[in-house]
C-alpha positions in Angstrom: -31.7 1.2 29.9 -29.3 2.6 32.5 -28.7 -0.9 33.9 -27.6 -2.0 30.5 -25.4 1.0 30.1 -23.7 0.1 33.3 -22.2 -3.1 31.8 -21.3 -1.9 28.4 -19.8 1.2 26.8 -22.0 4.0 25.5 -21.6 3.4 21.8 -23.4 5.3 19.0 -25.5 2.8 17.0 -24.3 2.6 13.4 -27.8 3.4 12.2 -27.5 6.8 13.7 -24.1 7.8 12.5 -25.4 9.3 9.3 -27.6 11.7 11.3 -24.5 13.5 12.5 -22.3 13.3 9.5 -23.3 16.6 7.8 -20.6 18.7 9.5 -17.8 16.6 8.0 -16.8 16.4 4.4 -13.0 16.0 4.6 -11.3 14.6 1.5 -9.7 11.4 3.1 -8.8 8.1 1.5 -10.3 5.1 3.4 -7.7 2.8 1.6 -4.8 4.5 3.2 -3.4 4.1 6.8 -3.7 7.2 9.0 -0.2 8.3 8.0 -1.4 8.5 4.4 -4.2 10.9 5.2 -2.5 12.9 7.9 1.0 14.3 8.1 2.4 12.3 11.1 6.1 12.9 10.4 6.3 14.8 13.7 4.1 12.5 15.8 4.5 9.2 17.6 1.6 7.2 19.0 1.1 5.1 22.1 -1.5 2.3 21.7 -3.0 0.1 24.3 -1.4 -3.2 23.2 2.0 -4.7 23.7 4.5 -6.3 21.2 2.4 -9.5 21.2 -0.8 -7.5 20.5 -2.1 -8.3 23.9 -2.9 -6.1 26.9 -0.6 -7.7 29.4 2.7 -6.0 28.7 4.1 -2.6 28.0 2.0 -0.5 25.5 3.7 0.1 22.1 4.9 3.5 21.1 5.3 3.8 17.3 7.8 6.3 16.1 7.3 8.8 13.3 9.4 6.9 10.8 7.1 3.9 11.0 3.9 5.9 11.5 4.0 8.3 8.6 3.4 7.9 4.9 1.1 5.8 2.7 2.6 2.6 4.1 2.5 3.7 7.7 1.6 1.8 10.8 -2.0 0.6 11.5 -3.3 -1.7 14.3 -7.1 -2.2 14.3 -9.0 -1.7 16.5 -6.6 0.5 18.4 -5.4 2.7 15.6 -6.7 2.6 12.0 -8.4 4.3 9.1 -12.2 3.9 9.2 -14.4 3.5 6.1 -15.0 7.2 6.0 -11.2 7.9 6.0 -11.2 9.1 9.6 -8.1 8.4 11.8 -9.6 6.3 14.4 -8.4 5.5 17.9 -9.9 3.1 20.4 -8.5 2.2 23.9 -10.4 -0.5 25.8 -10.8 -0.3 29.6 -8.3 -3.2 30.0 -5.8 -1.8 27.6 -2.1 -2.0 28.3 -0.6 0.9 30.3 2.7 2.0 31.6 4.4 4.8 33.5 2.4 6.6 36.2 -1.0 6.2 34.6 -3.4 3.2 34.9 -5.6 4.7 32.2 -5.3 3.2 28.7 -4.8 5.4 25.7 -4.5 5.5 21.9 -2.9 8.9 21.7 -0.6 10.8 19.4 2.4 12.8 20.9 3.9 15.7 19.0 7.6 15.5 18.4 9.3 18.7 17.2 12.4 16.6 16.4 11.3 13.1 15.4 14.4 11.6 16.9 14.1 12.9 20.4 11.4 13.4 23.1 13.6 16.0 24.8 13.3 18.7 22.1 10.0 20.5 22.5 8.5 24.0 22.4 8.2 26.7 25.1 5.8 29.5 25.9 8.0 32.2 24.3 6.2 32.2 21.0 2.9 30.8 19.5 1.8 27.2 19.3 -1.6 26.0 17.9 -3.4 22.7 17.6 -6.4 22.5 15.3 -8.6 19.4 15.2 -12.0 18.2 13.9 -13.3 14.9 15.4 -16.2 12.8 16.5 -16.5 10.9 19.8 -18.3 7.7 18.9 -18.0 5.7 22.2 -17.3 6.5 25.9 -17.0 4.3 29.0 -20.3 3.9 30.8 -18.6 4.5 34.2 -17.8 8.1 33.7 -18.6 9.0 30.1 -15.2 10.7 29.7 -12.4 10.7 27.1 -9.5 13.1 26.8 -9.1 14.2 23.2 -6.4 16.9 23.3 -3.6 18.1 25.6 -0.7 20.5 26.0 1.6 18.4 28.1 4.6 19.7 30.0 7.8 17.8 29.6 8.3 16.4 33.0 5.5 18.4 34.6 1.7 18.3 34.7 -0.4 18.9 31.6 -0.9 22.6 31.0 -4.2 22.0 29.1 -6.6 19.1 28.9 -9.6 19.0 26.5 -12.1 16.3 27.2 -15.6 15.1 26.2 -18.0 14.1 28.9 -21.3 12.3 28.0 -24.4 12.3 30.1 -26.5 9.1 29.5 -29.6 10.7 30.9 -29.7 13.7 28.5 -27.9 11.7 25.8 -25.7 14.7 25.0 -22.2 15.6 26.1 -20.1 18.7 27.0 -16.6 19.6 26.0 -14.5 20.7 28.9 -11.1 22.5 29.2 -8.9 22.1 32.2 -6.3 24.8 32.6 -3.5 23.9 35.1 -2.3 26.9 37.2 1.3 25.7 37.9 3.6 22.9 36.7 2.8 20.9 39.8 -0.3 18.6 39.5 -3.2 19.8 41.6 -4.7 23.1 42.7 -4.8 25.8 41.4 -6.6 24.7 38.2 -9.7 25.9 36.4 -12.3 23.9 34.5 -14.4 25.5 31.8 -17.3 24.2 29.8 -16.5 25.3 26.3 -19.3 23.5 24.4 -22.6 21.7 25.3 -25.2 19.6 23.5 -22.6 17.6 21.6 -24.1 14.2 20.8 -22.2 11.0 20.4 -21.1 10.9 16.7 -21.6 14.7 16.2 -18.6 16.4 14.7 -16.9 19.3 16.5 -13.7 21.2 16.3 -11.3 22.4 18.9 -8.3 24.7 18.9 -5.7 24.9 21.6 -3.4 28.0 21.6 -0.4 28.9 23.8 0.9 32.4 22.9 3.1 35.1 24.2 3.1 38.5 22.4 5.5 41.4 22.8 7.2 40.0 26.0 3.9 39.9 28.0 2.7 37.1 30.1 1.9 33.9 28.1 -1.8 32.8 27.6 -3.3 29.4 27.2 -6.7 29.0 25.6 -9.2 26.5 24.3 -12.1 27.1 21.9 -14.6 24.7 20.4 -16.5 25.3 17.1 -14.9 28.8 16.9 -16.8 29.8 20.1 -15.7 32.0 23.0 -12.4 30.6 24.3 -11.6 29.6 27.8 -8.4 31.4 28.7 -5.8 31.5 31.4 -2.8 33.9 32.0 0.1 31.5 32.6 1.9 31.7 35.9 5.6 32.6 35.4 6.5 29.2 36.9 5.6 27.8 33.5 8.3 29.9 31.8 11.1 27.3 32.3 9.0 24.4 31.0 8.8 23.0 27.6 5.6 21.5 26.0 4.2 19.2 23.3 0.7 18.6 22.0 -1.2 15.3 22.3 -4.4 14.2 20.5 -6.4 11.0 20.5 -8.4 9.0 23.0 -7.1 8.8 26.6 -9.4 7.3 29.2 -10.2 8.8 32.5 -10.8 5.4 34.0 -9.8 1.7 33.6 -11.2 -1.8 34.2 -11.2 -5.4 33.0 -13.5 -5.1 30.0 -12.2 -5.4 26.5 -15.4 -4.1 25.0 -15.8 -1.0 27.2 -13.7 2.0 26.3 -13.7 5.0 24.0 -13.6 5.4 20.2 -12.6 8.8 18.7 -12.4 9.6 15.0 -10.3 12.6 13.6 -11.1 14.2 10.3 -8.4 17.0 10.6 -5.4 17.5 12.8 -2.5 19.9 12.4 -0.1 22.0 14.5 1.3 25.4 13.9 4.5 26.9 15.3 4.8 30.3 13.5 7.6 32.8 14.1 8.5 36.2 12.6 4.9 36.9 11.7 4.4 33.8 9.6 0.7 33.6 8.6 -1.4 32.2 5.8 -3.4 35.0 4.3 -5.5 33.1 1.7 -9.2 32.9 2.5 -10.4 29.5 3.9 -13.0 29.2 1.2 -11.1 28.9 -2.1 -12.6 29.6 -5.5 -15.1 27.0 -6.7 -14.1 24.3 -9.2 -16.1 22.5 -11.8 -15.9 18.8 -12.8 -13.8 18.2 -16.0 -12.7 21.9 -16.1 -9.2 23.1 -15.6 -8.6 24.7 -12.2 -5.8 26.7 -10.6 -5.5 28.9 -7.5 -2.5 30.2 -5.5 -2.2 30.0 -1.8 -0.7 33.0 -0.1 1.2 33.7 3.1 3.2 36.5 4.7 6.0 36.8 7.2 8.5 34.0 8.1 12.1 33.8 7.0 13.5 32.8 3.6 10.4 32.0 1.7 7.9 29.2 2.2 7.2 25.6 1.1 3.7 24.2 1.1 2.5 20.7 2.0 -0.7 18.9 3.2 -1.2 18.6 6.9 -4.4 16.5 6.7 -6.7 15.4 3.9 -6.4 16.2 0.2 -7.8 18.7 -2.3 -10.7 17.3 -4.2 -9.8 14.4 -6.6 -8.0 15.6 -9.6 -6.4 18.6 -7.9 -2.9 18.7 -6.4 -1.1 21.1 -4.1 2.4 22.0 -5.3 5.3 23.0 -3.0 5.0 26.6 -4.3 1.4 26.8 -3.1 -0.4 26.3 -6.4 -3.5 24.1 -6.4 -4.2 23.0 -9.9 -5.6 20.2 -12.0 -9.0 19.0 -13.4 -11.6 17.7 -10.9 -12.9 14.2 -11.7 -16.6 13.4 -11.8 -16.6 11.8 -8.3 -15.4 15.1 -6.8 -18.6 16.9 -7.7 -20.7 17.6 -4.6 -23.1 20.1 -3.2 -20.9 20.9 -0.2 -17.2 22.0 0.0 -14.5 19.4 0.6 -12.1 20.3 3.4 -8.4 19.8 3.8 -5.5 21.4 5.8 -2.4 22.9 4.2 0.8 24.0 5.9 3.5 26.5 4.9 7.0 26.0 6.3 9.7 28.7 6.1 13.5 28.2 5.8 13.9 28.1 9.6 11.2 25.4 10.1 8.5 27.8 11.3 5.1 26.4 10.4 1.5 27.7 10.0 -1.4 25.4 9.1 -4.9 26.3 7.9 -8.1 24.6 6.9 -9.2 25.2 3.3 -12.3 24.2 1.4 -13.1 23.9 -2.4 -16.6 23.3 -3.7 -16.5 21.2 -6.9 -19.7 21.8 -8.9 -20.9 18.8 -11.0 
């Protein structure tokens, strides 16, 4: 068995996928590209193919204008919507690479200003990345794929979140690497933030960078709402700016087109709140009922100049709509009736562009 694993990726058999699907019930449309299910207006993506859809040239970077919306970019098998609606990313070992890394990636990069890579955020406030995902495939060589980052602009990554699979135990761990200074190398700290995560098993992670009341900034990573790995940031980070990354970034490379990683995202959103902006509505919204009129109002506090609501990832159950004023209303259709809540993420944005995103769920009773 291990000899076979040495010549092919470790890939979850399709017959087993259903065993690990219970944690995910996101309202995603498999007929839409990723930009139709996820708000990608402030993301670009680098995929491991060139302009000729081969792996020989410079990898493509797709800008937000082409990536976002119901007619947004897709390029199977590197970046596409799977049959369950998941935003799916797959870099092969022989994928196209550029810059200082030989490791292929299919990875989103946050852009505060969609027109410029030079405008990013710093450690003076609060920044959050919230994701739910499944790792379906890893390279047999090291079993590792990076699924989230806080990257310094022109410096080392401040935070790496990666999944590492053990073929002997057939389970994986989620690790957080926290970089001590902007220069790559020691000092850094690696923390195991979750264990026993099987291929195909859904998990969540949250990355937070935060400074409160003029104190030293903190970087932290938590998985499945568990105890976070934290680091007090060295003052040498104070002059740096940052951006989030999320996707599938290999820790190795090779000549195989079938070896690689495959990662599926079910929710993904950033938050950059200022002036106390926070969503105060409970995550579990009132239940709905098929063919019955429904209405509920999302609430927030803080921020400047009022707030406008939008979807960050997923949708309310079919038949319900989120209005810009935070009202969710409509009449759920029969197909929305389930015995488990449907999840989606909503975002409030104030007049200054400050944002806060939160996962919500609505149970639609048949």
